[in-house]
C-alpha atoms as one frame of an Amber mdcrd trajectory, in Angstrom:
protein
  52.802 184.308 159.748  53.292 187.568 157.847  53.563 187.281 154.082  57.143
 187.802 152.931  57.881 187.767 149.233  60.637 185.466 148.104  60.094 186.705
 144.587  60.812 190.317 145.452  64.402 189.701 146.523  66.892 191.208 144.118
  64.373 191.797 141.320  63.134 194.890 139.569  59.487 194.513 138.532  58.258
 196.446 135.539  56.455 199.735 135.964  52.905 200.462 136.937  51.210 199.748
 133.606  48.784 196.859 133.525  49.890 193.602 131.877  48.491 190.067 131.551
  51.328 188.820 133.761  50.512 191.320 136.503  46.871 190.281 136.402  47.989
 186.710 137.207  49.670 187.731 140.453  46.716 186.695 142.579  45.683 183.460
 140.850  47.274 180.908 143.194  46.398 182.600 146.489  42.954 183.401 145.104
  42.198 179.799 144.292  43.532 178.701 147.690  41.286 181.314 149.307  38.327
 179.724 147.489  39.303 176.279 148.819  39.448 177.781 152.327  36.030 179.415
 151.934  34.487 176.128 150.802  35.985 174.324 153.807  34.244 176.620 156.317
  31.816 176.458 154.339  30.417 179.824 153.236  29.128 181.327 150.015  30.999
 184.322 148.655  28.243 186.603 149.907  28.196 185.029 153.380  31.977 185.220
 153.759  32.028 188.816 152.554  29.573 189.706 155.308  31.642 187.833 157.913
  34.789 189.690 156.835  33.123 193.070 156.482  33.879 193.512 152.786  31.850
 193.634 149.577  31.004 190.444 147.716  32.910 191.881 144.738  36.051 191.988
 146.901  35.805 188.269 147.667  35.128 187.588 143.997  38.189 189.642 143.061
  40.385 187.746 145.535  39.245 184.350 144.291  39.593 185.203 140.610  43.049
 186.698 141.138  42.036 190.031 139.656  42.472 191.615 143.074  45.611 189.972
 144.551  45.474 189.183 148.243  49.070 190.413 148.422  47.825 193.956 147.778
  45.810 193.857 151.030  47.243 195.925 153.890  49.347 193.757 156.221  47.206
 194.494 159.284  43.984 193.691 157.449  45.495 190.488 156.109  46.492 189.306
 159.580  43.024 190.083 160.928  41.386 188.271 158.012  43.497 185.154 158.524
  42.538 185.043 162.202  38.881 185.518 161.308  38.992 182.663 158.797  40.325
 180.303 161.461  37.644 181.440 163.925  35.035 180.634 161.266  36.339 177.076
 161.056  38.898 177.216 158.254  41.711 174.630 158.557  44.656 176.479 160.080
  47.089 174.544 157.858  45.457 176.034 154.764  45.304 179.536 156.208  48.995
 179.316 157.142  50.053 178.619 153.564  48.189 181.615 152.158  51.451 183.528
 152.633  53.303 180.863 150.644  50.697 181.104 147.870  51.146 184.879 147.731
  54.901 184.410 147.446  54.333 181.963 144.601  52.008 184.411 142.829  54.575
 187.198 142.960  57.370 184.907 141.821  55.253 183.528 138.980  54.444 187.024
 137.747  58.089 188.068 137.859  59.209 185.009 135.895  56.616 185.821 133.240
  57.924 189.412 133.055  61.634 188.621 133.423  64.136 189.610 130.751  66.503
 186.622 130.959  69.632 188.121 129.400  73.217 187.637 130.517  73.466 191.276
 131.561  70.471 190.928 133.886  70.938 187.358 135.044  71.538 188.375 138.681
  68.205 190.220 138.717  66.218 187.142 137.778  63.730 186.150 140.528  65.253
 182.655 140.733  68.846 183.899 141.043  68.995 185.007 144.678  66.529 183.017
 146.748  66.556 179.276 147.507  62.983 178.072 147.111  61.235 175.682 149.466
  58.980 172.780 148.520  55.740 174.578 149.337  56.531 177.611 147.181  57.780
 175.419 144.331  54.721 173.182 144.465  52.403 176.198 144.467  54.038 177.394
 141.251  53.768 173.885 139.860  50.044 173.958 140.651  49.635 176.989 138.387
  51.762 175.773 135.484  50.887 172.060 135.441  47.780 171.565 137.573  49.650
 169.200 139.932  47.968 169.530 143.324  50.374 170.510 146.153  50.511 168.016
 148.992  49.754 170.799 151.472  46.368 171.328 149.783  45.535 167.768 148.728
  43.719 166.810 151.928  41.317 169.729 151.480  40.828 169.654 147.715  37.374
 168.062 147.472  34.861 170.462 145.991  31.203 170.709 147.028  28.867 168.665
 144.824  26.364 171.462 144.135  27.907 173.690 141.464  26.522 175.787 138.642
  28.322 176.124 135.355  31.947 175.217 134.561  34.276 175.347 137.554  38.059
 175.407 137.509  39.668 172.607 139.496  43.013 174.413 139.917  44.659 177.823
 139.390  46.093 176.512 136.109  47.300 179.249 133.779  45.975 179.546 130.243
  48.031 177.746 127.538  49.665 180.955 126.300  50.865 181.955 129.774  52.158
 178.438 130.470  54.079 178.418 127.191  55.578 181.830 128.017  56.536 180.648
 131.512  58.482 177.621 130.271  60.010 179.562 127.369  61.278 182.217 129.791
  62.753 179.531 132.039  64.741 177.921 129.247  65.884 181.299 127.949  67.061
 182.072 131.496  68.976 178.786 131.539  70.801 179.777 128.352  71.706 183.159
 129.844  72.822 181.520 133.099  75.005 179.045 131.204  76.957 181.956 129.716
  77.147 183.712 133.097  79.180 180.919 134.700  79.443 180.031 138.432  77.657
 183.174 139.641  74.406 181.872 138.140  74.511 178.357 139.618  71.420 178.848
 141.792  69.424 180.252 138.880  70.399 177.339 136.652  69.371 174.585 138.990
  66.074 176.198 140.023  65.208 176.839 136.375  65.940 173.202 135.560  63.723
 171.866 138.321  60.754 174.115 137.516  61.134 173.328 133.800  60.453 169.678
 134.594  56.803 170.579 135.253  56.458 170.919 131.463  55.286 167.472 130.349
  55.767 168.362 126.684  59.443 169.195 127.216  62.124 166.639 126.352  64.251
 167.185 129.437  66.584 164.241 128.792  67.668 165.510 125.373  68.036 169.064
 126.653  70.280 168.024 129.549  72.208 165.666 127.279  72.922 168.563 124.925
  74.285 170.626 127.816  76.480 167.724 128.915  77.941 167.430 125.405  78.733
 171.166 125.437  80.496 170.772 128.768  77.952 173.027 130.470  76.654 170.389
 132.848  77.984 167.673 135.121  75.240 165.201 135.897  77.043 163.481 138.778
  79.951 164.568 140.964  82.181 162.633 143.354  81.008 163.956 146.695  80.344
 167.524 147.732  81.388 170.472 145.573  79.661 173.685 144.443  78.309 171.670
 141.476  76.694 169.096 143.756  73.406 171.000 144.102  73.198 171.468 140.330
  73.707 167.748 139.737  71.032 166.933 142.307  68.543 169.239 140.578  69.246
 167.672 137.183  68.659 164.198 138.598  65.466 165.361 140.339  64.179 167.071
 137.182  64.610 163.908 135.118  63.023 161.808 137.862  60.007 164.150 137.885
  59.633 163.391 134.186  59.675 159.664 134.873  63.347 158.702 134.436  64.846
 157.854 137.832  68.036 156.222 136.503  70.195 159.336 136.892  68.834 159.942
 140.396  69.955 156.444 141.426  73.369 157.072 139.899  73.599 160.404 141.720
  72.770 158.762 145.061  75.338 155.995 144.602  78.136 158.166 143.238  77.546
 161.644 144.657  76.118 160.967 148.125  77.013 157.499 149.401  80.353 157.262
 151.252  80.902 161.043 151.159  80.266 162.483 154.624  79.926 166.104 153.512
  77.613 165.127 150.662  75.478 163.121 153.092  75.254 166.223 155.298  74.415
 168.381 152.268  71.584 166.046 151.305  70.017 166.228 154.773  70.579 170.004
 155.054  68.834 170.539 151.756  65.920 168.294 152.761  65.491 170.336 155.945
  65.391 173.592 153.977  63.183 172.174 151.211  60.635 170.888 153.736  60.599
 174.149 155.698  62.299 172.778 158.838  65.292 175.107 158.535  63.527 178.458
 158.510  66.582 180.567 157.757  66.354 182.538 154.527  68.957 181.266 152.073
  70.283 183.323 149.180  72.663 180.672 147.816  73.433 176.963 148.255  76.390
 177.316 150.649  74.254 176.279 153.641  74.151 172.723 152.304  77.833 172.204
 153.191  77.275 172.952 156.914  78.171 170.022 159.180  78.266 171.370 162.743
  75.090 172.021 164.733  72.499 171.828 161.948  69.702 174.375 162.264  66.969
 171.763 162.112  65.523 169.009 164.262  66.385 165.457 163.177  63.183 163.989
 164.609  61.091 166.498 162.650  62.977 165.652 159.450  62.451 161.927 159.991
  58.732 162.581 160.484  58.480 164.540 157.223  60.370 161.899 155.258  58.474
 159.008 156.847  54.981 160.259 156.014  55.890 160.480 152.314  58.086 157.398
 152.063  55.557 155.112 150.346  54.084 157.954 148.258  57.266 159.482 146.868
  56.814 157.732 143.492  59.659 158.959 141.258  61.765 160.056 144.249  61.400
 156.851 146.265  65.109 155.965 146.034  66.141 159.368 147.391  63.624 159.151
 150.228  64.797 155.647 151.143  68.452 156.665 151.150  67.779 159.820 153.168
  65.784 157.963 155.840  68.506 155.328 156.069  71.306 157.922 156.279  69.445
 160.069 158.818  68.879 157.139 161.180  72.528 156.078 160.868  73.764 159.585
 161.615  71.590 160.214 164.692  71.913 157.648 167.456  68.671 156.929 169.364
  66.658 158.926 166.809  63.960 156.247 166.552  63.395 156.333 170.315  62.893
 160.111 170.323  59.425 159.788 168.774  57.820 156.330 169.080  54.794 157.406
 167.032  56.996 158.339 164.056  58.945 155.089 164.470  55.743 153.017 164.318
  54.468 154.988 161.324  57.815 154.546 159.590  57.684 150.796 160.240  54.249
 150.608 158.613  55.336 152.477 155.500  58.602 150.546 155.226  56.540 147.361
 155.267  54.370 148.639 152.405  57.401 149.353 150.231  59.095 146.051 151.004
  55.921 144.120 150.219  55.392 145.604 146.762  58.663 144.108 145.480  59.381
 146.986 143.066  62.400 148.548 144.760  65.844 148.395 143.122  68.217 146.107
 145.011  70.250 148.889 146.657  67.188 150.710 147.963  65.716 147.455 149.169
  68.921 146.643 151.071  68.816 150.011 152.853  65.134 149.684 153.624  65.600
 146.190 155.051  68.327 147.613 157.297  65.878 150.276 158.512  63.189 147.641
 159.034  65.442 145.384 161.121  66.473 148.381 163.216  62.812 149.223 163.815
  62.021 145.658 164.811  64.992 145.553 167.156  63.641 148.668 168.833  60.197
 147.112 169.248  58.555 149.104 166.458  57.979 146.308 163.931  54.496 145.608
 162.574
């Protein structure tokens, strides 16, 4: 995988002078690099020798002062291969490119001038983010560990002095990040339909701010007529409404998400397709670069594998927490829309049956989600996959 910057699309970074924001452009990838080094495991000095660089270079990468993204492409490819040969988990090495994308995007958001005149130049205005990139940014602004890193996040017991447990930004940088997002939302509101992608991506990332009263903010926009929280089936506003519901669910209020599912997805064929198309892009299964949300409305020959999507949804089904209702509906709808899907991968079907059983046993599901999950469970049992 060659690093490709999502953040650099359609943006104009500031000039060459040094700034605090620019110095942050290696923080996420640098911390991930440290996690990789500790998985091998090697000390900084030992890894520097293995890679043929100075110890200060490794220290600079890990601290973020020397961004990995500034490394020559050929050297970066060779280094990634060398890390895997030394025993680094390939899954972690693969997402180094994602972390570098997130670093660049984070720096550009911190430097952005979110005015109406420049709204199309904003780094969130012309590139549809994926889950991994979004979660990497969330790691830096909230400390929430990305799922892609969680399995490798244990730190060695022997440490000297205080050690950071994440690439979390300092309080001032975090405050500036969220302030810039909400200022961008105001500018995008005045810009109209052309800024729809910017609005919804700003809203979702803003939900990482636990001190932010998202419900009141969205309610104020609804009263001004700037926001429709639910829509009847697919329309260009559908993706915006989904992001609002997801943002509130991330902050612990899943009521609007349930309303969105029941009113804006259920019984609307194109909206059902849009939901699955967006899942495939979000989870990295549709690898096409997307510059707007139009791909969600595609219905013929989707550019993703249904079995792979079921696998990704199944492994998170009983761990989705605030998004459980959306996961349940999406699994149910995917199985209904793809005949013989369960038989295409018996391992996934058995794993899905196990996780469905966990959710049904805890008794906490709303009635509509429980009904859908019971339907999935009976279908699994009928196919011989019950537990």
